[in-house]
KOLZATI-132850 format. One record per atom (N, C-alpha, C): residue in three letters; atom name; x, y, z. Coordinates in nm, 2 decimals. Layout:
   residu   atome     east    north       up
      ALA      CA        X        Y        Z
...
This chain:
   residu   atome     east    north       up
      MET       N    -1.77   -13.66    17.80
      MET      CA    -1.74   -13.52    17.78
      MET       C    -1.59   -13.50    17.77
      ASP       N    -1.55   -13.41    17.68
      ASP      CA    -1.41   -13.38    17.67
      ASP       C    -1.38   -13.25    17.75
      LYS       N    -1.25   -13.24    17.79
      LYS      CA    -1.20   -13.13    17.86
      LYS       C    -1.07   -13.09    17.79
      ARG       N    -1.05   -12.96    17.77
      ARG      CA    -0.93   -12.91    17.71
      ARG       C    -0.85   -12.84    17.82
      GLY       N    -0.72   -12.87    17.83
      GLY      CA    -0.62   -12.81    17.92
      GLY       C    -0.52   -12.73    17.84
      TRP       N    -0.47   -12.62    17.90
      TRP      CA    -0.38   -12.53    17.84
      TRP       C    -0.26   -12.51    17.92
      ASP       N    -0.14   -12.48    17.86
      ASP      CA    -0.02   -12.44    17.92
      ASP       C     0.03   -12.32    17.85
      TRP       N     0.04   -12.21    17.92
      TRP      CA     0.07   -12.08    17.85
      TRP       C     0.22   -12.06    17.83
      ALA       N     0.26   -11.99    17.73
      ALA      CA     0.39   -11.93    17.70
      ALA       C     0.37   -11.81    17.61
      GLY       N     0.47   -11.73    17.60
      GLY      CA     0.45   -11.61    17.51
      GLY       C     0.57   -11.56    17.44
      SER       N     0.65   -11.66    17.40
      SER      CA     0.78   -11.62    17.33
      SER       C     0.78   -11.67    17.19
      GLU       N     0.83   -11.60    17.10
      GLU      CA     0.85   -11.64    16.96
      GLU       C     0.98   -11.72    16.94
      ALA       N     1.07   -11.72    17.04
      ALA      CA     1.19   -11.79    17.03
      ALA       C     1.17   -11.94    17.02
      LYS       N     1.24   -12.00    16.92
      LYS      CA     1.22   -12.14    16.90
      LYS       C     1.27   -12.23    17.01
      THR       N     1.36   -12.18    17.09
      THR      CA     1.41   -12.25    17.21
      THR       C     1.33   -12.23    17.33
      ALA       N     1.23   -12.15    17.33
      ALA      CA     1.15   -12.12    17.45
      ALA       C     1.04   -12.22    17.47
      ASN       N     0.97   -12.21    17.58
      ASN      CA     0.85   -12.29    17.60
      ASN       C     0.75   -12.26    17.50
      GLN       N     0.66   -12.35    17.48
      GLN      CA     0.55   -12.33    17.39
      GLN       C     0.41   -12.32    17.46
      THR       N     0.32   -12.25    17.39
      THR      CA     0.18   -12.25    17.44
      THR       C     0.12   -12.38    17.38
      THR       N     0.06   -12.46    17.47
      THR      CA     0.01   -12.59    17.43
      THR       C    -0.13   -12.61    17.48
      ASP       N    -0.21   -12.69    17.41
      ASP      CA    -0.34   -12.73    17.45
      ASP       C    -0.36   -12.88    17.41
      ALA       N    -0.45   -12.94    17.49
      ALA      CA    -0.48   -13.08    17.47
      ALA       C    -0.62   -13.11    17.52
      ARG       N    -0.69   -13.19    17.44
      ARG      CA    -0.83   -13.23    17.47
      ARG       C    -0.83   -13.38    17.51
      VAL       N    -0.88   -13.41    17.63
      VAL      CA    -0.89   -13.54    17.68
      VAL       C    -1.03   -13.58    17.70
      ARG       N    -1.06   -13.71    17.66
      ARG      CA    -1.20   -13.76    17.67
      ARG       C    -1.20   -13.88    17.77
      ARG       N    -1.30   -13.88    17.85
      ARG      CA    -1.33   -14.00    17.94
      ARG       C    -1.43   -14.08    17.86
      GLY       N    -1.39   -14.20    17.82
      GLY      CA    -1.48   -14.28    17.74
      GLY       C    -1.58   -14.36    17.83
      ALA       N    -1.69   -14.41    17.76
      ALA      CA    -1.79   -14.49    17.84
      ALA       C    -1.72   -14.62    17.89
      ASP       N    -1.61   -14.66    17.82
      ASP      CA    -1.54   -14.78    17.87
      ASP       C    -1.45   -14.75    17.98
      LYS       N    -1.45   -14.63    18.04
      LYS      CA    -1.37   -14.58    18.15
      LYS       C    -1.23   -14.56    18.11
      GLY       N    -1.20   -14.56    17.98
      GLY      CA    -1.07   -14.53    17.93
      GLY       C    -1.05   -14.38    17.91
      TRP       N    -0.93   -14.34    17.90
      TRP      CA    -0.89   -14.20    17.88
      TRP       C    -0.83   -14.19    17.74
      TYR       N    -0.88   -14.09    17.66
      TYR      CA    -0.83   -14.07    17.52
      TYR       C    -0.79   -13.93    17.50
      LEU       N    -0.66   -13.92    17.45
      LEU      CA    -0.61   -13.79    17.40
      LEU       C    -0.67   -13.77    17.26
      MET       N    -0.76   -13.68    17.25
      MET      CA    -0.83   -13.65    17.12
      MET       C    -0.75   -13.56    17.03
      ASP       N    -0.69   -13.46    17.08
      ASP      CA    -0.60   -13.38    17.00
      ASP       C    -0.51   -13.30    17.10
      SER       N    -0.40   -13.25    17.04
      SER      CA    -0.30   -13.17    17.11
      SER       C    -0.23   -13.08    17.01
      ALA       N    -0.17   -12.97    17.06
      ALA      CA    -0.10   -12.88    16.97
      ALA       C    -0.01   -12.80    17.05
      ALA       N     0.10   -12.75    16.98
      ALA      CA     0.19   -12.66    17.05
      ALA       C     0.23   -12.55    16.95
      MET       N     0.26   -12.44    17.00
      MET      CA     0.30   -12.32    16.91
      MET       C     0.40   -12.23    16.99
      HIS       N     0.49   -12.17    16.91
      HIS      CA     0.57   -12.06    16.96
      HIS       C     0.50   -11.93    16.90
      GLY       N     0.49   -11.83    16.98
      GLY      CA     0.43   -11.71    16.94
      GLY       C     0.42   -11.61    17.05
      GLY       N     0.41   -11.48    17.01
      GLY      CA     0.39   -11.37    17.10
      GLY       C     0.25   -11.37    17.15
      PRO       N     0.22   -11.27    17.24
      PRO      CA     0.09   -11.26    17.30
      PRO       C    -0.03   -11.25    17.19
      GLY       N    -0.01   -11.18    17.08
      GLY      CA    -0.11   -11.17    16.98
      GLY       C    -0.14   -11.31    16.92
      ASP       N    -0.03   -11.38    16.89
      ASP      CA    -0.04   -11.51    16.83
      ASP       C    -0.12   -11.61    16.93
      VAL       N    -0.08   -11.60    17.06
      VAL      CA    -0.15   -11.69    17.16
      VAL       C    -0.30   -11.65    17.16
      ASP       N    -0.33   -11.52    17.16
      ASP      CA    -0.47   -11.48    17.16
      ASP       C    -0.55   -11.54    17.04
      GLU       N    -0.48   -11.53    16.93
      GLU      CA    -0.55   -11.59    16.81
      GLU       C    -0.57   -11.74    16.81
      ARG       N    -0.47   -11.81    16.87
      ARG      CA    -0.48   -11.95    16.89
      ARG       C    -0.59   -11.99    16.98
      VAL       N    -0.61   -11.91    17.09
      VAL      CA    -0.72   -11.94    17.18
      VAL       C    -0.85   -11.92    17.11
      ARG       N    -0.86   -11.81    17.04
      ARG      CA    -0.99   -11.78    16.97
      ARG       C    -1.02   -11.89    16.86
      GLN       N    -0.91   -11.94    16.79
      GLN      CA    -0.93   -12.04    16.70
      GLN       C    -0.99   -12.17    16.76
      ARG       N    -0.92   -12.21    16.87
      ARG      CA    -0.97   -12.33    16.95
      ARG       C    -1.11   -12.31    17.00
      HIS       N    -1.15   -12.19    17.04
      HIS      CA    -1.28   -12.16    17.09
      HIS       C    -1.38   -12.18    16.98
      ARG       N    -1.35   -12.14    16.86
      ARG      CA    -1.44   -12.16    16.74
      ARG       C    -1.45   -12.30    16.70
      GLU       N    -1.34   -12.38    16.72
      GLU      CA    -1.34   -12.52    16.67
      GLU       C    -1.40   -12.62    16.77
      ASP       N    -1.38   -12.59    16.90
      ASP      CA    -1.44   -12.68    17.00
      ASP       C    -1.59   -12.67    17.02
      PRO       N    -1.66   -12.79    17.03
      PRO      CA    -1.80   -12.78    17.06
      PRO       C    -1.82   -12.71    17.19
      ARG       N    -1.93   -12.64    17.22
      ARG      CA    -1.95   -12.57    17.34
      ARG       C    -1.95   -12.65    17.46
      ASN       N    -1.98   -12.78    17.45
      ASN      CA    -1.98   -12.87    17.57
      ASN       C    -1.84   -12.91    17.61
      VAL       N    -1.74   -12.87    17.54
      VAL      CA    -1.60   -12.90    17.59
      VAL       C    -1.56   -12.79    17.69
      ASP       N    -1.55   -12.83    17.81
      ASP      CA    -1.50   -12.73    17.92
      ASP       C    -1.35   -12.72    17.91
      TRP       N    -1.30   -12.60    17.95
      TRP      CA    -1.16   -12.57    17.94
      TRP       C    -1.10   -12.55    18.08
      SER       N    -0.98   -12.58    18.10
      SER      CA    -0.90   -12.56    18.22
      SER       C    -0.78   -12.48    18.18
      ILE       N    -0.76   -12.36    18.24
      ILE      CA    -0.65   -12.28    18.21
      ILE       C    -0.57   -12.25    18.34
      PRO       N    -0.44   -12.23    18.33
      PRO      CA    -0.36   -12.20    18.44
      PRO       C    -0.38   -12.05    18.48
      ARG       N    -0.38   -12.03    18.61
      ARG      CA    -0.38   -11.89    18.66
      ARG       C    -0.24   -11.87    18.73
      ASP       N    -0.15   -11.81    18.66
      ASP      CA    -0.02   -11.79    18.71
      ASP       C    -0.02   -11.70    18.83
      PRO       N     0.07   -11.71    18.93
      PRO      CA     0.07   -11.62    19.05
      PRO       C     0.10   -11.48    19.01
      GLY       N     0.05   -11.39    19.10
      GLY      CA     0.07   -11.25    19.08
      GLY       C    -0.04   -11.19    19.00
      ALA       N    -0.04   -11.06    19.00
      ALA      CA    -0.15   -10.98    18.93
      ALA       C    -0.16   -11.01    18.78
      ALA       N    -0.04   -11.02    18.71
      ALA      CA    -0.05   -11.04    18.57
      ALA       C    -0.12   -11.18    18.53
      GLY       N    -0.09   -11.28    18.61
      GLY      CA    -0.15   -11.41    18.59
      GLY       C    -0.30   -11.41    18.61
      ILE       N    -0.34   -11.34    18.72
      ILE      CA    -0.48   -11.33    18.75
      ILE       C    -0.55   -11.25    18.64
      HIS       N    -0.49   -11.14    18.60
      HIS      CA    -0.56   -11.06    18.49
      HIS       C    -0.56   -11.13    18.36
      PHE       N    -0.46   -11.21    18.33
      PHE      CA    -0.46   -11.28    18.20
      PHE       C    -0.57   -11.39    18.20
      ALA       N    -0.58   -11.46    18.31
      ALA      CA    -0.69   -11.56    18.31
      ALA       C    -0.82   -11.50    18.30
      ALA       N    -0.85   -11.38    18.37
      ALA      CA    -0.97   -11.31    18.35
      ALA       C    -0.99   -11.26    18.21
      TYR       N    -0.89   -11.21    18.15
      TYR      CA    -0.90   -11.16    18.01
      TYR       C    -0.94   -11.28    17.92
      VAL       N    -0.87   -11.39    17.93
      VAL      CA    -0.91   -11.50    17.84
      VAL       C    -1.05   -11.54    17.86
      ILE       N    -1.10   -11.55    17.98
      ILE      CA    -1.24   -11.59    18.00
      ILE       C    -1.34   -11.48    17.96
      ARG       N    -1.31   -11.36    17.99
      ARG      CA    -1.40   -11.25    17.95
      ARG       C    -1.40   -11.21    17.81
      GLU       N    -1.28   -11.20    17.75
      GLU      CA    -1.26   -11.14    17.61
      GLU       C    -1.25   -11.25    17.50
      LEU       N    -1.18   -11.36    17.53
      LEU      CA    -1.15   -11.45    17.42
      LEU       C    -1.24   -11.56    17.40
      VAL       N    -1.30   -11.61    17.51
      VAL      CA    -1.38   -11.73    17.50
      VAL       C    -1.52   -11.72    17.57
      ALA       N    -1.57   -11.60    17.57
      ALA      CA    -1.70   -11.58    17.63
      ALA       C    -1.80   -11.68    17.58
      GLY       N    -1.88   -11.73    17.67
      GLY      CA    -1.98   -11.83    17.63
      GLY       C    -1.94   -11.98    17.66
      ARG       N    -1.81   -12.00    17.70
      ARG      CA    -1.76   -12.13    17.73
      ARG       C    -1.73   -12.14    17.88
      TYR       N    -1.76   -12.26    17.94
      TYR      CA    -1.72   -12.28    18.08
      TYR       C    -1.57   -12.29    18.08
      VAL       N    -1.50   -12.21    18.16
      VAL      CA    -1.36   -12.21    18.17
      VAL       C    -1.32   -12.21    18.32
      GLN       N    -1.25   -12.30    18.37
      GLN      CA    -1.20   -12.30    18.50
      GLN       C    -1.06   -12.26    18.51
      ASP       N    -1.03   -12.15    18.58
      ASP      CA    -0.89   -12.11    18.60
      ASP       C    -0.84   -12.15    18.74
      THR       N    -0.73   -12.22    18.75
      THR      CA    -0.67   -12.26    18.87
      THR       C    -0.52   -12.24    18.87
      PRO       N    -0.47   -12.22    18.99
      PRO      CA    -0.32   -12.21    19.00
      PRO       C    -0.26   -12.34    18.98
      GLU       N    -0.13   -12.33    18.93
      GLU      CA    -0.05   -12.46    18.91
      GLU       C     0.00   -12.49    19.05
      THR       N     0.00   -12.62    19.08
      THR      CA     0.05   -12.66    19.21
      THR       C     0.15   -12.78    19.18
      GLY       N     0.26   -12.78    19.25
      GLY      CA     0.36   -12.89    19.22
      GLY       C     0.43   -12.87    19.09
      SER       N     0.52   -12.96    19.07
      SER      CA     0.60   -12.96    18.94
      SER       C     0.52   -13.02    18.83
      LYS       N     0.57   -12.99    18.71
      LYS      CA     0.50   -13.06    18.59
      LYS       C     0.51   -13.21    18.60
      VAL       N     0.62   -13.26    18.65
      VAL      CA     0.63   -13.40    18.67
      VAL       C     0.53   -13.46    18.77
      THR       N     0.51   -13.39    18.88
      THR      CA     0.41   -13.43    18.98
      THR       C     0.27   -13.43    18.92
      ARG       N     0.24   -13.32    18.84
      ARG      CA     0.11   -13.31    18.78
      ARG       C     0.08   -13.41    18.68
      MET       N     0.18   -13.47    18.62
      MET      CA     0.16   -13.57    18.51
      MET       C     0.15   -13.71    18.57
      LYS       N     0.18   -13.73    18.69
      LYS      CA     0.18   -13.87    18.75
      LYS       C     0.05   -13.94    18.73
      PRO       N    -0.07   -13.87    18.76
      PRO      CA    -0.19   -13.95    18.74
      PRO       C    -0.22   -14.00    18.60
      VAL       N    -0.17   -13.92    18.50
      VAL      CA    -0.18   -13.96    18.36
      VAL       C    -0.09   -14.08    18.33
      SER       N     0.03   -14.07    18.38
      SER      CA     0.13   -14.18    18.37
      SER       C     0.08   -14.31    18.43
      GLY       N     0.01   -14.30    18.54
      GLY      CA    -0.04   -14.42    18.61
      GLY       C    -0.14   -14.48    18.52
      GLN       N    -0.23   -14.41    18.46
      GLN      CA    -0.33   -14.46    18.37
      GLN       C    -0.26   -14.52    18.24
      ALA       N    -0.16   -14.46    18.19
      ALA      CA    -0.09   -14.51    18.07
      ALA       C    -0.02   -14.64    18.10
      LYS       N     0.04   -14.65    18.22
      LYS      CA     0.11   -14.78    18.26
      LYS       C     0.02   -14.90    18.25
      ILE       N    -0.11   -14.88    18.28
      ILE      CA    -0.20   -15.00    18.28
      ILE       C    -0.28   -15.00    18.15
      GLY       N    -0.24   -14.92    18.05
      GLY      CA    -0.30   -14.92    17.92
      GLY       C    -0.44   -14.85    17.91
      ASN       N    -0.46   -14.76    18.00
      ASN      CA    -0.59   -14.70    18.01
      ASN       C    -0.59   -14.55    17.96
      PHE       N    -0.48   -14.51    17.90
      PHE      CA    -0.47   -14.38    17.84
      PHE       C    -0.41   -14.39    17.70
      LYS       N    -0.49   -14.36    17.60
      LYS      CA    -0.46   -14.38    17.46
      LYS       C    -0.46   -14.25    17.38
      ILE       N    -0.38   -14.25    17.28
      ILE      CA    -0.37   -14.13    17.19
      ILE       C    -0.45   -14.17    17.07
      VAL       N    -0.55   -14.08    17.04
      VAL      CA    -0.62   -14.10    16.91
      VAL       C    -0.54   -14.02    16.80
      ARG       N    -0.51   -14.09    16.69
      ARG      CA    -0.43   -14.02    16.59
      ARG       C    -0.50   -13.89    16.55
      HIS       N    -0.41   -13.79    16.55
      HIS      CA    -0.46   -13.65    16.51
      HIS       C    -0.33   -13.58    16.46
      PRO       N    -0.35   -13.46    16.39
      PRO      CA    -0.24   -13.39    16.34
      PRO       C    -0.15   -13.35    16.46
      GLY       N    -0.02   -13.38    16.46
      GLY      CA     0.07   -13.35    16.56
      GLY       C     0.08   -13.46    16.67
      CYS       N     0.01   -13.57    16.65
      CYS      CA     0.02   -13.67    16.75
      CYS       C     0.16   -13.74    16.77
      GLU       N     0.24   -13.74    16.66
      GLU      CA     0.37   -13.80    16.67
      GLU       C     0.46   -13.71    16.76
      ILE       N     0.44   -13.58    16.75
      ILE      CA     0.52   -13.49    16.84
      ILE       C     0.48   -13.51    16.98
      THR       N     0.35   -13.52    17.01
      THR      CA     0.30   -13.55    17.14
      THR       C     0.35   -13.68    17.19
      ARG       N     0.34   -13.78    17.11
      ARG      CA     0.39   -13.92    17.15
      ARG       C     0.54   -13.91    17.19
      SER       N     0.62   -13.84    17.11
      SER      CA     0.76   -13.82    17.14
      SER       C     0.78   -13.75    17.28
      GLN       N     0.70   -13.65    17.30
      GLN      CA     0.72   -13.58    17.43
      GLN       C     0.68   -13.67    17.55
      LEU       N     0.57   -13.75    17.53
      LEU      CA     0.53   -13.84    17.63
      LEU       C     0.63   -13.95    17.66
      ILE       N     0.69   -14.00    17.55
      ILE      CA     0.79   -14.11    17.57
      ILE       C     0.91   -14.05    17.64
      ASP       N     0.96   -13.93    17.60
      ASP      CA     1.07   -13.87    17.66
      ASP       C     1.05   -13.81    17.80
      PHE       N     0.93   -13.80    17.84
      PHE      CA     0.89   -13.74    17.97
      PHE       C     0.96   -13.82    18.08
      PRO       N     1.02   -13.76    18.18
      PRO      CA     1.02   -13.62    18.21
      PRO       C     1.15   -13.55    18.16
      TYR       N     1.23   -13.61    18.07
      TYR      CA     1.36   -13.56    18.03
      TYR       C     1.36   -13.47    17.91
      GLY       N     1.25   -13.46    17.84
      GLY      CA     1.24   -13.38    17.72
      GLY       C     1.15   -13.26    17.75
      GLU       N     1.08   -13.22    17.64
      GLU      CA     0.99   -13.11    17.65
      GLU       C     0.87   -13.15    17.74
      LEU       N     0.83   -13.05    17.82
      LEU      CA     0.72   -13.08    17.92
      LEU       C     0.59   -13.00    17.89
      ASP       N     0.59   -12.93    17.78
      ASP      CA     0.48   -12.84    17.76
      ASP       C     0.35   -12.91    17.72
      ILE       N     0.35   -13.00    17.62
      ILE      CA     0.23   -13.08    17.59
      ILE       C     0.19   -13.17    17.70
      PRO       N     0.28   -13.24    17.77
      PRO      CA     0.24   -13.32    17.88
      PRO       C     0.17   -13.24    17.99
      ASP       N     0.21   -13.11    18.01
      ASP      CA     0.15   -13.03    18.11
      ASP       C     0.00   -12.99    18.07
      ALA       N    -0.02   -12.97    17.94
      ALA      CA    -0.16   -12.94    17.89
      ALA       C    -0.24   -13.07    17.91
      ILE       N    -0.19   -13.18    17.88
      ILE      CA    -0.26   -13.31    17.90
      ILE       C    -0.30   -13.33    18.04
      SER       N    -0.20   -13.31    18.13
      SER      CA    -0.23   -13.33    18.28
      SER       C    -0.33   -13.23    18.33
      ARG       N    -0.34   -13.11    18.27
      ARG      CA    -0.44   -13.02    18.32
      ARG       C    -0.58   -13.06    18.27
      ALA       N    -0.59   -13.11    18.14
      ALA      CA    -0.72   -13.16    18.09
      ALA       C    -0.76   -13.28    18.17
      PHE       N    -0.67   -13.37    18.20
      PHE      CA    -0.70   -13.49    18.28
      PHE       C    -0.75   -13.45    18.42
      ALA       N    -0.68   -13.36    18.48
      ALA      CA    -0.72   -13.31    18.62
      ALA       C    -0.86   -13.24    18.62
      ALA       N    -0.89   -13.18    18.51
      ALA      CA    -1.03   -13.12    18.50
      ALA       C    -1.13   -13.22    18.51
      HIS       N    -1.11   -13.34    18.46
      HIS      CA    -1.20   -13.45    18.47
      HIS       C    -1.21   -13.51    18.61
      VAL       N    -1.10   -13.53    18.68
      VAL      CA    -1.10   -13.60    18.80
      VAL       C    -1.11   -13.52    18.93
      HIS       N    -1.08   -13.39    18.92
      HIS      CA    -1.08   -13.30    19.03
      HIS       C    -1.22   -13.23    19.04
      MET       N    -1.32   -13.30    19.05
      MET      CA    -1.45   -13.24    19.06
      MET       C    -1.49   -13.22    19.20
      PRO       N    -1.56   -13.11    19.23
      PRO      CA    -1.60   -13.08    19.37
      PRO       C    -1.68   -13.19    19.43
      ALA       N    -1.68   -13.20    19.56
      ALA      CA    -1.75   -13.30    19.63
      ALA       C    -1.90   -13.27    19.61
      GLN       N    -1.98   -13.37    19.62
      GLN      CA    -2.13   -13.36    19.60
      GLN       C    -2.18   -13.27    19.71
      GLY       N    -2.26   -13.17    19.68
      GLY      CA    -2.32   -13.08    19.78
      GLY       C    -2.24   -12.96    19.80
      GLU       N    -2.11   -12.96    19.75
      GLU      CA    -2.03   -12.84    19.76
      GLU       C    -2.07   -12.74    19.66
      ASP       N    -2.07   -12.61    19.69
      ASP      CA    -2.11   -12.50    19.60
      ASP       C    -2.00   -12.49    19.50
      HIS       N    -2.03   -12.51    19.37
      HIS      CA    -1.93   -12.51    19.27
      HIS       C    -1.99   -12.46    19.13
      GLY       N    -2.06   -12.35    19.13
      GLY      CA    -2.11   -12.30    19.01
      GLY       C    -2.24   -12.36    18.95
      GLY       N    -2.32   -12.42    19.04
      GLY      CA    -2.45   -12.46    18.99
      GLY       C    -2.46   -12.61    18.95
      PHE       N    -2.35   -12.68    18.94
      PHE      CA    -2.37   -12.82    18.91
      PHE       C    -2.44   -12.90    19.02
      SER       N    -2.54   -12.97    18.98
      SER      CA    -2.61   -13.06    19.08
      SER       C    -2.64   -13.19    19.01
      GLY       N    -2.63   -13.29    19.09
      GLY      CA    -2.66   -13.42    19.04
      GLY       C    -2.62   -13.53    19.13
      GLY       N    -2.66   -13.65    19.10
      GLY      CA    -2.62   -13.76    19.19
      GLY       C    -2.49   -13.82    19.16
      ALA       N    -2.45   -13.92    19.23
      ALA      CA    -2.32   -13.98    19.21
      ALA       C    -2.29   -14.03    19.07
      ASP       N    -2.40   -14.07    19.00
      ASP      CA    -2.38   -14.11    18.86
      ASP       C    -2.34   -14.00    18.77
      ASP       N    -2.38   -13.87    18.81
      ASP      CA    -2.34   -13.76    18.73
      ASP       C    -2.20   -13.71    18.75
      ALA       N    -2.14   -13.75    18.86
      ALA      CA    -2.01   -13.70    18.90
      ALA       C    -1.90   -13.72    18.79
      PHE       N    -1.90   -13.83    18.72
      PHE      CA    -1.81   -13.85    18.62
      PHE       C    -1.88   -13.89    18.49
      PRO       N    -1.93   -13.78    18.42
      PRO      CA    -2.00   -13.81    18.29
      PRO       C    -1.90   -13.87    18.19
      THR       N    -1.96   -13.96    18.11
      THR      CA    -1.88   -14.03    18.01
      THR       C    -1.93   -14.00    17.87
      THR       N    -1.84   -14.01    17.78
      THR      CA    -1.87   -13.99    17.64
      THR       C    -1.83   -14.12    17.57
      PRO       N    -1.90   -14.16    17.46
      PRO      CA    -1.85   -14.28    17.40
      PRO       C    -1.70   -14.28    17.36
      ALA       N    -1.64   -14.39    17.37
      ALA      CA    -1.50   -14.40    17.33
      ALA       C    -1.49   -14.37    17.19
      PRO       N    -1.38   -14.33    17.14
      PRO      CA    -1.36   -14.31    16.99
      PRO       C    -1.41   -14.43    16.92
      SER       N    -1.46   -14.41    16.80
      SER      CA    -1.52   -14.51    16.72
      SER       C    -1.41   -14.61    16.67
      SER       N    -1.45   -14.73    16.63
      SER      CA    -1.35   -14.83    16.58
      SER       C    -1.27   -14.78    16.46
      GLU       N    -1.32   -14.67    16.39
      GLU      CA    -1.25   -14.62    16.28
      GLU       C    -1.13   -14.53    16.33
      SER       N    -1.14   -14.49    16.45
      SER      CA    -1.03   -14.40    16.51
      SER       C    -0.90   -14.49    16.52
      THR       N    -0.79   -14.43    16.49
      THR      CA    -0.67   -14.50    16.50
      THR       C    -0.60   -14.45    16.63
      LEU       N    -0.56   -14.55    16.71
      LEU      CA    -0.49   -14.52    16.83
      LEU       C    -0.34   -14.53    16.81
      VAL       N    -0.27   -14.44    16.88
      VAL      CA    -0.12   -14.44    16.86
      VAL       C    -0.06   -14.51    16.98
      ASP       N     0.03   -14.61    16.95
      ASP      CA     0.10   -14.68    17.06
      ASP       C     0.21   -14.59    17.11
      TRP       N     0.20   -14.56    17.24
      TRP      CA     0.31   -14.48    17.30
      TRP       C     0.37   -14.55    17.42
      SER       N     0.36   -14.68    17.42
      SER      CA     0.41   -14.76    17.53
      SER       C     0.56   -14.80    17.51
      ALA       N     0.61   -14.75    17.40
      ALA      CA     0.75   -14.79    17.36
      ALA       C     0.85   -14.74    17.47
């Protein structure tokens, strides 16, 4: 199963942070695959349209994880996205904790042992560049990747009330087939 993570921004300035999203898959081979990623500069209306576009493109079984920024505005924006922009999709909104560097460490650990791979997709070279430069360059795409990864691994404990999910230990980490042999992986170990 794939998970999509988001990192919000809302400025049209080319030097400002970007709104980013990334879709991560846990393969049946226990590998992690970055299936797609994207970044954009844009105001609130542009961000809304981007979210709607991704909602139309993603299969319904792709769960999303969005940040809930502190304060009333962040809480209201997360609720707005869930209620108005992506109704019909499971979306988890959680506060950001720790720095972007700290949140990216679990992904970095998987990458160091060759267990996190980038599947070639439009924009993958920009993503690869940000990952290679991390933590000294742009941090927006890596933050979306870390959020998607965390959505996979931060599952509630069995028996904990968490929105109706029930199942045994084998269901705790559902897997999806790894990308086909026709998929091209991008080497980012440079």
